[in-house]
Structure formats: structure tokens, C-alpha cells
C-alpha positions in Angstrom: 9.4 28.0 28.7 8.6 27.8 32.5 7.9 24.1 32.2 11.1 23.5 30.3 13.0 25.6 32.8 11.6 23.7 35.7 12.3 20.3 34.0 15.8 21.3 33.4 16.5 22.4 36.9 15.0 19.4 38.5 17.0 17.0 36.3 20.4 18.4 36.9 22.7 17.5 39.8 23.0 21.2 40.7 19.5 21.0 42.1 20.5 18.1 44.3 23.5 19.9 45.6 21.4 22.9 46.5 18.9 20.6 48.3 21.6 18.9 50.4 23.2 22.3 51.1 19.9 23.6 52.4 19.4 20.6 54.6 22.9 21.1 56.0 22.3 24.8 56.5 19.0 24.0 58.3 20.9 22.0 60.8 23.1 25.0 61.5 20.6 27.8 61.5 17.2 26.3 61.6 16.3 28.1 58.4 15.7 26.4 55.0 15.7 28.6 51.8 12.4 28.0 50.0 11.9 27.6 46.3 9.4 30.2 45.0 6.2 28.6 43.8 5.4 28.4 40.1 2.2 28.8 38.1 1.2 25.1 38.5 1.3 25.4 42.2 -1.9 27.6 42.0 -3.7 26.7 38.8 -4.1 23.0 38.3 -4.7 21.3 34.9 -7.3 18.6 35.3 -8.1 16.0 32.6 -11.7 15.4 31.5 -12.4 11.7 31.0 -13.3 11.2 27.3 -14.9 7.9 26.0 -12.6 5.6 24.1 -12.8 6.3 20.3 -14.0 9.9 20.7 -11.5 12.3 19.1 -11.9 15.9 20.4 -9.9 18.1 18.1 -11.8 20.9 19.7 -13.0 23.7 17.5 -15.8 25.2 19.7 -17.0 25.2 23.3 -20.1 26.7 24.9 -21.7 26.1 28.2 -25.5 25.5 28.2 -27.9 27.0 30.7 -28.1 23.7 32.6 -24.3 23.5 33.0 -23.8 20.9 30.3 -20.9 21.5 27.9 -21.3 21.6 24.1 -18.2 20.7 22.1 -17.6 20.9 18.4 -14.6 19.4 16.6 -12.6 20.0 13.5 -13.8 16.6 12.3 -17.3 17.9 12.1 -18.9 16.4 15.2 -20.8 18.1 18.0 -21.1 16.5 21.5 -23.1 17.3 24.5 -21.3 16.6 27.8 -23.4 16.1 30.9 -21.8 16.6 34.3 -18.6 17.9 32.6 -16.8 18.8 35.9 -17.5 15.4 37.5 -15.2 12.4 37.5 -17.7 10.6 35.2 -18.9 13.0 32.5 -21.4 11.6 29.9 -20.8 12.3 26.2 -23.6 12.1 23.7 -23.1 12.9 20.0 -25.5 15.7 19.1 -24.6 16.1 15.4 -22.1 14.8 12.9 -21.1 15.3 9.2 -20.4 19.0 9.5 -17.5 20.8 7.9 -14.7 21.7 10.3 -16.7 23.5 13.1 -14.4 26.1 14.6 -16.9 27.8 16.8 -20.1 27.1 18.7 -22.7 29.3 20.4 -26.0 28.7 22.2 -29.1 30.9 21.8 -32.8 30.4 22.6 -32.7 26.6 22.7 -30.5 26.2 19.6 -26.8 25.7 18.9 -25.2 27.7 16.2 -22.0 26.6 14.5 -19.6 28.3 12.1 -18.8 25.7 9.4 -16.3 26.5 6.6 -18.9 28.0 4.4 -21.9 28.9 6.5 -23.5 29.8 9.8 -25.7 26.8 10.8 -28.6 26.6 13.3 -29.1 23.2 14.9 -32.2 22.1 16.8 -33.3 19.1 18.6 -37.1 19.2 18.0 -38.0 15.8 19.6 -35.8 16.3 22.7 -33.8 13.0 22.2 -30.5 14.7 22.7 -29.6 14.7 18.9 -30.0 17.5 16.4 -32.7 16.7 13.8 -33.1 20.0 12.1 -30.3 22.0 10.4 -30.9 25.5 9.0 -28.5 27.6 7.0 -28.6 31.1 8.5 -26.2 32.6 6.0 -23.6 31.0 3.5 -20.5 32.8 2.3 -18.4 31.8 -0.7 -15.6 29.3 -0.7 -12.8 28.9 -3.3 -11.8 25.5 -2.0 -8.4 26.6 -0.6 -7.4 24.6 2.4 -6.7 27.7 4.5 -10.2 29.2 4.3 -11.1 28.6 7.9 -14.1 30.3 9.5 -14.5 31.1 13.2 -17.4 32.0 15.4 -20.2 32.8 16.0 -20.1 35.2 18.8 -23.5 36.7 19.9 -23.9 40.5 20.2 -26.2 42.2 22.6 -28.8 42.7 19.9 -28.9 39.0 19.2 -26.9 39.2 15.9 -23.9 36.9 15.2 -20.3 37.8 14.4 -18.2 35.5 12.2 -14.5 35.9 11.1 -13.0 34.4 8.0 -9.4 33.4 7.1 -7.6 34.5 4.0 -6.5 31.7 1.6 -3.0 30.4 0.9 -2.8 29.9 -2.8 0.5 29.7 -4.7 2.7 31.3 -3.7 1.6 30.6 -0.1 3.5 33.5 1.5 1.1 36.0 0.0 -2.2 35.3 1.7 -5.2 36.3 -0.5 -8.9 36.8 -0.4 -10.0 34.7 -3.4 -13.7 35.0 -2.9 -15.9 37.8 -1.3 -15.6 38.3 2.4 -12.5 36.2 3.0 -10.4 38.2 5.5 -13.5 40.0 6.9 -15.6 40.1 10.0 -19.3 39.6 9.2 -22.3 40.6 11.2 -25.2 38.3 10.5 -28.8 38.7 11.7 -30.9 35.7 12.8 -33.0 36.0 9.6 -29.9 35.8 7.4 -29.1 39.4 6.6 -25.3 40.0 6.4 -23.3 43.2 7.0 -19.6 43.0 6.1 -18.4 44.7 9.3 -14.7 45.2 8.9 -11.6 43.8 7.1 -7.9 43.5 7.5 -8.1 40.1 9.1 -5.6 37.4 8.2 -6.0 34.4 10.4 -8.6 35.5 13.1 -9.0 32.4 15.2 -9.6 34.4 18.4 -13.0 36.0 17.7 -14.4 37.2 21.0 -17.2 39.2 22.5 -16.0 41.1 25.6 -18.5 43.3 27.5 -20.6 43.7 24.4 -17.7 44.7 22.2 -16.1 42.7 19.3 -12.5 41.7 19.7 -10.2 39.3 17.9 -6.6 38.0 18.1 -4.4 37.9 15.0 -1.6 35.6 14.3 1.8 36.5 13.0 2.2 36.3 9.2 2.6 38.4 6.1 1.9 42.1 7.1 1.5 40.9 10.7 4.8 41.4 12.5 3.5 39.7 15.7 0.3 38.5 17.3 -1.9 41.0 18.9 -5.4 41.9 20.2 -7.7 44.2 18.2 -11.0 45.8 19.1 -13.1 45.9 15.9 -15.6 48.5 15.1 -17.7 48.9 12.0 -15.6 50.1 9.1 -12.2 49.2 10.6 -9.2 48.0 8.6 -7.0 46.1 11.0 -3.8 45.0 9.4 -3.7 42.7 6.3 -4.7 44.3 3.0 -5.9 41.1 1.3 -9.6 41.6 2.1 -9.6 45.1 0.7 -10.2 43.5 -2.7 -13.9 43.6 -1.9 -14.1 46.9 -0.2 -15.8 48.6 -3.2 -18.7 46.1 -3.2 -22.1 47.7 -2.3 -22.5 46.1 1.1 -19.0 46.9 2.3 -18.6 49.1 5.4 -14.9 49.8 4.7 -14.0 52.9 2.6 -10.5 51.9 1.5 -8.8 50.3 -1.5 -5.9 47.9 -1.5 -3.9 50.4 -3.6 -4.1 52.8 -0.6 -1.8 50.4 1.3 0.5 49.5 -1.7 1.0 53.2 -2.4 3.1 53.4 0.7 4.4 49.9 1.1 5.8 47.7 -1.7 3.7 44.4 -1.6 6.9 42.6 -2.8 5.3 40.5 -5.6 8.8 39.8 -6.9 9.9 37.1 -9.4 13.3 35.9 -10.3 14.9 35.7 -13.8 13.1 32.5 -14.5 9.7 34.0 -13.7 9.3 32.2 -10.4 7.9 33.9 -7.4 10.4 35.0 -4.8 9.4 34.9 -1.1 9.9 38.3 0.6 12.5 38.2 3.4 13.3 40.8 6.0 15.6 43.5 4.6 17.8 45.0 7.2 18.8 47.9 5.0 15.2 49.1 4.3 13.8 52.1 6.2 11.8 50.8 9.1 8.0 51.4 8.7 5.6 50.6 11.6 1.8 50.4 11.7 1.8 53.6 13.7 3.8 55.3 10.9 1.0 54.4 8.5 -1.9 55.3 10.8 -2.3 58.8 9.5 -1.6 57.8 5.9 -4.0 54.9 5.6 -7.6 55.9 6.5 -9.2 53.5 9.0 -6.1 51.6 9.9 -6.6 50.2 13.4 -3.6 49.6 15.7 -3.8 46.7 18.1 -4.8 47.4 21.6 -2.2 45.0 22.9 0.7 43.3 21.1 1.5 39.7 22.1 5.2 39.5 21.3 5.8 36.5 19.0 7.6 33.6 20.5 7.3 35.0 24.0 3.5 35.4 24.4 2.5 32.7 22.0 2.9 32.0 18.3 -0.7 31.2 17.2 -2.9 33.3 19.4 -6.5 32.1 19.9 -9.6 32.8 21.9 -10.0 35.7 24.4 -12.2 35.3 27.4 -13.0 37.5 30.3 -12.6 36.2 33.9 -16.0 36.4 35.6 -16.4 38.3 38.8 -15.6 36.2 41.8 -13.5 33.8 39.7 -9.7 33.1 39.8 -9.2 35.4 42.8 -7.2 38.6 42.2 -7.5 38.3 38.4 -11.3 38.6 38.1 -12.5 40.8 35.2 -9.1 40.5 33.4 -8.7 38.8 30.1 -7.2 35.4 29.3 -5.9 34.6 25.8 -5.1 31.1 24.6 -2.3 30.1 22.3 -2.5 27.1 20.0 1.2 26.9 19.1 2.7 27.1 22.6 -0.1 25.2 24.3 -0.6 27.9 27.0 -2.8 30.8 28.3 -1.7 34.4 28.7 -3.2 37.1 30.9 -4.0 40.6 29.7 -4.8 43.7 31.8 -6.3 46.5 29.7 -7.2 50.1 30.4 -8.4 53.1 28.4 -6.2 56.1 28.0 -7.6 59.1 26.0 -10.4 56.8 24.8 -7.9 54.2 23.4 -7.4 50.7 24.7 -4.0 49.6 25.7 -2.4 47.4 28.4 -0.1 44.7 29.6 0.2 41.0 28.7 2.1 38.3 30.5 2.2 34.5 30.8 -0.4 32.8 33.0 -0.4 29.0 32.6 1.5 26.7 30.3 1.7 22.9 30.1 -1.6 21.9 28.3 -1.5 18.6 26.5 -2.3 20.2 23.1 -2.8 23.5 21.4 -5.2 25.8 23.3 -7.9 27.0 20.8 -11.1 27.4 22.8 -12.1 28.3 26.4 -15.4 28.4 28.3 -16.3 29.0 32.0 -17.9 26.1 33.9 -20.6 26.7 36.5 -18.1 25.9 39.3 -15.7 28.6 38.3 -13.2 26.3 36.6 -12.1 26.9 33.0 -12.8 24.4 30.2 -9.9 24.4 27.7 -10.4 22.8 24.3 -7.3 21.8 22.3 -6.1 20.6 18.9 -2.8 20.5 17.0 -3.4 18.4 13.8 -1.6 20.1 11.0 -0.9 23.2 13.1 1.7 21.9 15.5 1.9 22.7 19.2 4.2 22.5 22.2 1.8 20.0 23.8 2.4 16.8 21.8 -1.1 15.3 22.0 -3.2 15.7 18.9 -6.3 16.8 20.8 -7.6 17.4 24.3 -10.3 18.7 26.6 -9.0 19.8 30.0 -10.0 22.1 32.9 -8.0 24.8 34.7 -8.8 24.9 38.4 -7.7 27.5 40.9 -6.8 26.1 44.3 -7.8 29.3 46.1 -4.2 30.2 47.1 -3.1 33.7 45.9 0.1 33.7 43.9 2.6 36.5 44.2 2.1 38.3 40.9 1.8 41.6 39.2 -2.0 42.1 39.6 -2.1 45.1 37.3 0.1 47.5 35.4 -1.1 51.1 34.6 0.5 53.7 32.4 1.6 56.9 34.1 2.8 60.2 32.7 6.3 59.4 33.7 6.3 55.6 33.7 4.2 52.8 35.1 2.4 51.8 38.3 2.6 48.1 39.2 0.0 46.7 41.6 0.8 43.4 43.3 -1.4 40.6 44.6 0.5 40.4 47.9 2.6 43.0 49.8 6.2 43.3 48.6 9.3 43.3 50.7 10.0 47.0 51.0 13.8 46.8 50.7 13.8 44.7 47.5 11.0 46.8 46.0 12.8 50.1 46.7 16.1 48.7 45.1 16.4 50.2 41.7 18.3 47.2 40.4 15.1 45.1 41.0 13.6 46.7 37.8 14.3 47.1 34.1 12.3 48.5 31.2 13.1 48.4 27.5 10.9 49.2 24.5 10.6 47.9 20.9 8.1 47.5 18.1 7.6 45.5 14.8 7.8 46.3 11.1 4.7 46.7 9.0 5.7 44.9 5.8 4.6 42.0 3.5 7.2 39.7 5.0 6.1 36.8 7.1 6.6 38.3 10.6 9.1 40.8 11.8 12.1 40.9 14.2 11.8 43.4 17.1 13.0 46.8 15.8 13.9 50.2 17.2 14.9 48.6 20.5 15.9 51.1 23.2 16.4 51.1 27.0 14.2 53.0 29.3 16.5 53.9 32.2 14.9 53.8 35.6 14.9 57.2 37.3 13.5 56.0 40.5 10.8 54.0 42.3 8.2 54.9 44.9 6.6 52.0 46.9 3.3 52.5 48.7 3.3 52.1 52.5 1.2 49.0 52.3 3.6 47.4 49.9 0.8 46.8 47.3 2.0 49.2 44.6 5.3 50.4 43.1 5.5 53.5 40.9 8.3 53.2 38.4 9.6 56.5 36.9 11.4 55.9 33.6 13.1 57.9 30.8 12.3 57.6 27.1 8.7 56.5 27.2 7.5 56.0 23.6 4.0 56.0 22.3 3.0 53.1 20.0 5.8 51.0 21.4 5.8 47.8 23.4 7.5 48.3 26.8 9.0 45.2 28.4 8.7 45.7 32.2 10.8 43.2 34.2 10.9 42.9 38.0 13.4 40.1 38.7 14.5 41.4 42.0 11.2 42.2 43.7 10.3 39.8 46.6 7.2 39.1 48.6 7.1 40.5 52.2 5.9 37.4 54.0 8.2 34.7 52.5 10.6 36.5 50.2 9.3 34.6 47.2 10.0 36.0 43.7 7.1 36.8 41.4 5.7 33.8 39.6 5.9 35.8 36.3 8.3 38.7 36.7 8.0 40.0 33.1 5.1 41.9 31.3 4.8 43.6 28.0 2.8 46.8 28.0 1.6 48.3 24.7 1.8 52.0 25.2 -0.5 53.5 22.6 -1.0 56.7 24.6 1.0 58.3 27.4 -1.6 59.6 29.9 -1.6 63.2 30.9 -1.3 64.2 34.5 1.1 65.0 37.3 4.6 63.4 37.3 6.3 62.2 40.5 8.7 64.7 42.0 12.3 63.4 42.1 12.3 64.0 45.9 9.6 61.3 46.2 11.6 58.6 44.5 14.2 56.1 45.6 16.9 56.8 43.1 19.8 54.8 41.7 22.7 54.6 44.0 25.2 55.2 41.2 25.0 57.1 37.9 27.3 54.9 35.9 25.9 53.4 32.7 24.1 56.7 31.9 21.7 56.2 34.8 20.7 52.7 33.8 20.3 50.3 36.7 22.5 47.3 37.2 19.9 45.0 35.7 19.7 47.1 32.5 23.5 47.3 32.3 23.4 43.5 32.1 21.1 44.0 29.1 17.7 44.1 30.5 17.3 40.5 31.7 16.5 39.6 28.1 19.8 40.6 26.6 23.0 39.4 28.3 24.9 40.3 25.1 28.7 40.4 25.0 31.2 37.8 23.8 32.0 34.9 26.1 35.1 35.9 28.0 38.2 33.8 27.8 38.2 31.0 30.3 34.5 31.4 31.2 32.3 28.4 31.3 29.8 27.4 28.7 26.5 29.1 29.5 23.8 26.9 31.1 20.1 27.0 30.5 19.6 29.6 33.2 22.1 32.0 31.5 20.9 31.4 27.9 17.1 31.3 28.5 16.7 35.1 28.3 18.5 35.1 25.0 16.3 32.4 23.6 13.3 34.3 24.8 14.5 37.7 23.5 15.2 36.3 20.1 11.9 34.3 19.9 13.7 30.9 19.6 11.1 29.2 21.8 8.5 29.9 19.1 9.9 26.9 17.1 12.4 25.1 19.3 12.5 23.2 22.6 15.4 21.8 24.5 14.6 18.1 24.3 11.7 17.5 21.9 10.6 18.2 18.4 8.4 21.2 18.0 8.0 23.4 14.9 11.7 22.9 14.4 14.2 20.4 15.7 15.1 20.3 19.4 18.4 21.8 20.6 19.5 18.3 21.5 18.9 17.1 18.0 20.9 20.1 16.6 23.7 19.3 19.0 24.0 15.8 17.5 25.0 17.4 14.2 28.4 18.5 15.7 28.4 21.9 14.1 31.0 24.3 15.4 29.7 27.3 17.3 30.6 29.5 14.3 28.7 27.3 12.0 25.6 27.5 14.1 25.9 31.3 14.1 26.0 31.2 10.3 22.9 29.0 10.2 21.0 31.3 12.6 21.7 34.2 10.3 21.2 32.3 7.0 19.4 28.9 7.5 19.7 26.1 5.0 16.3 24.3 5.0 17.8 21.4 3.0 19.6 20.4 6.2 16.3 19.5 7.8 14.1 18.0 5.1 11.7 16.4 7.6 10.4 19.8 8.8 7.7 21.4 6.7 8.3 25.0 7.8 11.6 26.5 6.9 13.4 28.6 9.5 13.5 32.3 8.4 16.8 34.2 8.4 17.5 35.8 11.8 20.0 38.6 11.0 18.8 40.6 14.0 20.4 38.1 16.4 23.7 39.7 17.4 26.8 37.6 16.8 27.5 37.7 20.6 24.0 36.4 21.4 24.3 33.8 18.7 27.6 32.5 19.9 26.3 32.1 23.4 23.2 30.2 22.1 25.5 28.0 19.9 27.8 27.2 22.9 24.8 26.2 25.0 23.4 24.0 22.2 26.7 22.2 21.7 27.0 21.6 25.4 23.9 19.4 25.2 25.9 16.8 23.2 28.2 16.1 26.2 
């Protein structure tokens, strides 16, 4: 979104007018207004030179003790890359003929790969740089369904391996199923081939990770999964999708739960029409809203995500998690980066423990990679290797594959360094001191909260949306922290925290990323700020909500277009597109999962017709797109009309 926004601004005549005005103003006052830096001004994406003919649809990355990089591909090859951070890296094929290797690890002189059906140990016994010995550590069943991907391994502190497995997509595809044992599970495998089914509830767990000796994974939106998220997985957990519970009664299972325990409370929607054909479940607005938190006490072992990654905002196909090492990437060391395959970007996550439970904030970090971000690994020089692929999966980056590096230029961006939950709101820590006046202005902040449904429908709209009026702000004397006191904090809800008005002290720059999404699983106990300590709103209109909230929390801007007003431009409509997750499938000027807005504009639909198609899409209108757009009844008519007016303006 940031890349699109920047492209839009730099290609319109308005930007030129501003530039000339600033030059004119400089002649009068000696001062030029500076554009705030963006993420690409601090973290540079560098290409890695790949030999001609080598296709790196990257499925796995691992750095060897000597600094070389091992790369596995979806096509079944494994490469060793010498001098991978130099201008002339050397690629040597280490192995070939494997079955879609979606993970790679190094241990005691051997490489380990997760193929579709087994964990494989690879050795180079004669030291010629090529694997000549392949050993099956453990093989798991396959039904042959195309969606039975396998991910890993990740190595635990005791030397054992963790592998995660996808559910299959049989007919009908919208009900993901575990057709053979241990599909939709996390498996712990010892070096001598003993397996322990560790946990289930997994649907499409591409982001298997080991963080500080603990097992984590990212989940992708789908049936039963309202949005992507991050789960910490312990033995016996049930995370989200009931498909894998089919095997929970087998002797080796560590999960004490049956699939009927879930279906008892939530209708699985295995519906058929009068002709006996399967009917795809769709979101039902009139149904009682049920969330995962509602089911936590009723379904034994159900594990809530530590952090939600709102779909269409913080990715659409979340992938690997990786911890930033100490002394790397400046102020963000020891935080978590999460890749996204669909939006070709990386997000940043700051976690904390409250009452023994993980929770935290997620926000954008760096977009603009050439293909879908699937794997990451740290180079010896502190840069980040990024492995990419999009064949069959689609991504914002239009290359089919890629291997790039992310390099920090040692300049500190003005960002929210950390966000911590407080008994009465949140504390935001900054990377650089804030301008005191802007940070003490209540209208510089907004907070709203929402959550997702827990149902067998593919994804969920945001539900139970409410404002969190700002009661006041307290800024530290050094300008490095702002304590935000808010009303209506809600446990087990996502809180969208936005700071559009906060500026840096030194140069009055705005934050590179002014929005974050904090998953508040537990409200911490402790002392609340006294009202006398707070900078409070200057006016009490709008029930105490600040001006930014009254304008619908930066992401809202609802309300009909007033008579005589101009058609909204991208700046005005971008928050609506973000709020309603439109960017998950559509871009302004290029084909993505769905058609570009420019392509839609060429159809010459009226604004009212576009609103109808947002609420009730007609897939037959776009036969060249494999994925049909779901109905979006949650988009208000006012928002939809503004979006429609903007789309049609692109045809001018």
C-alpha cells in the first residue's frame, strides 16, 4: 500500500505543484517543507545475482556455519551459495529431484529438508559439494491431494525436529480436510525417526518458526480462520481448524479433543442444495457472532493467537517468523519479523507477556519485494536474506521467484519502537524524541477495536467494531514515550492504534508507519494514570472522542459524499480500502488476486452498480480470475459509494 501510495503521489501533477510552491516559499522564507522519509529510505532491498537458468522458487533458506547460504526450491532443488552477500555469489547445485522442499535446516554437518511426504537427511560424504547420501528420517502419509504441503524442519534445543503439515483441499475445496493421518498437525520428530504428534488445529501453517527455544507458527486466513495470526504451540494444543481432530483418538496423539466437540457449538455448514450439490458457506450477517474467545472455555485446549495479523492490512498469506538478532537492525533488535507471501512484504511484531500470556502489536515494516516473501534467514553481515515465490499462489510482486537481501543503512527511522498494554490504555515508545506539542495534542491519536468471527466460512469481516475514546495523553519529558489513556479497553480484541498527528522533534517528520494493531488478550493489572496527569481533550463534543476519531478513526471516513464535493482521490479513499481489506486482492494499476481498479473503471459501471457488486459479486463478470470475490456486505453503503466514485475517476 505504501509503495502504491508513493507511486500515485509521485505521478500526479499535484506533487509538482507542491514542489514548485516549496521552491517559491524557500525564496521568501529560506525554509523548505521536507517530505517525511519512507521505509525504503532506511531499509534497502538488494538483488542477489542468480546464474542464468537457475529458478529460485524459494521454499527454504538456512545459513551454514561458514556463512554460505543453502537454498531449497519448490521445484525440488537445493543450492549452496558461496559469498552470498558479495557482488559475485557462486551457486552450486547440492541436490535435485526432491519433492517440493518447503523448508531447510542445518545440523551437525547435514542438511535436513521437509519434502511433501518425509523429513530427509542429506549428506556430502566425499566433500565434493554435492549430496550423495539421502536418508529418510521419518515419512508421513500422503493422499495425493495438491494442497498437502509440508513445512520445516525447525530444530529444538534438544536436537529434535518440528514439521507442520497442510490440510488437503478435496471436493468441495472450501472445506479443508485431513484425509490421511497427521495432516493439519505439528509433528515432533527425533533424529532416530521417532514421531510425536505434538498439536493440531493447523490449516495452512507455512510459517513454522523456532523463537527462543519455543515453537511458533503463522496461520493463513481460510475456513475457520477469520484472519491470519501468530500462535505459540505447546504440546496438546488445538489452535484453530478442526480438520486434524479426525486423528486425535489415535494412540500417539497428544490432543485430547474430538471434532464433535467443535461441531457441537458451531455448525460446520456441510450444506447441499435441492440437487444434492455442495453449497459454499458464506458469511451470514444475521447469525449470532461467535469468536474464538467465546469458545475458549467450551472447547478444551483451544489456543487463541498471541497476535492477530489483520487480513488485507498485515498480509494475506502470512509466512515465516524470524527474530531480529541483538545488534541488528538498530532499534528493532530482538523483535519479530513476519513475512507475507501474498502482499510481498514483511511486518514487524512486538510481543510481551501479560499474566503469563503472550500478546502484542503488529505493524508494517518493509514492502516492495519482487515476489511473495516465504522464507528469511540472517546473513553474517547482519543483512536479511529473503526467499520468494509466487507460482500458483499469486503475490503483489509480479516476479515468479526471487532471492533478495534487506539491508539497513544505519539511519534510525522515526517509528513506534514498542507498544505496551497498560491498565488504562497503551504506552508507545518511540525510536526518536517526539515534538512535544504534537504528541500532547489529543487529536494526534485514535484507537478503535474489533475482532473476527469463528466459523466455517472462508475468512471473516471485522466484527464488533467500537471506538476507544481517548481520555488523555501523558508524554515523557525526554519525548521518547507517550502514555495513551483510553475508554472501552476490551480483552481478546484487536486494538487499532493510530498516531497520524505525532511528529518528530528534530525535523517534524511524521511516523514512517503511524498505525499498529495490538492484540489485547489480557488487560494488565496495576495503577492507572490520574486524570490530573493527562493532557485532556480540548472539547467534549462527540462523546469525548477526539477529532481524528470523529472523522472515523483514520480508517473510516464514512458518510455520504456531500453535494458539490469533489470525487475522492487516492489519499482520501486509501483508508477505506485498507479498512475494508480491499488491498488484499486489488491494486490501483495492476492485476493482483483480482482485477486492478483501472481495469474495473474501464467497465463503465455506475457508482451504484459497483456498490451492488461489492455487496454481491458476480464472478461470471471476471472469468479470467480463478478466485471469486466473496460478498462484502459489511462494507457500508457510504464507504462503498466513495470507493466506487474513486474507481470510476480512474477512467478519466
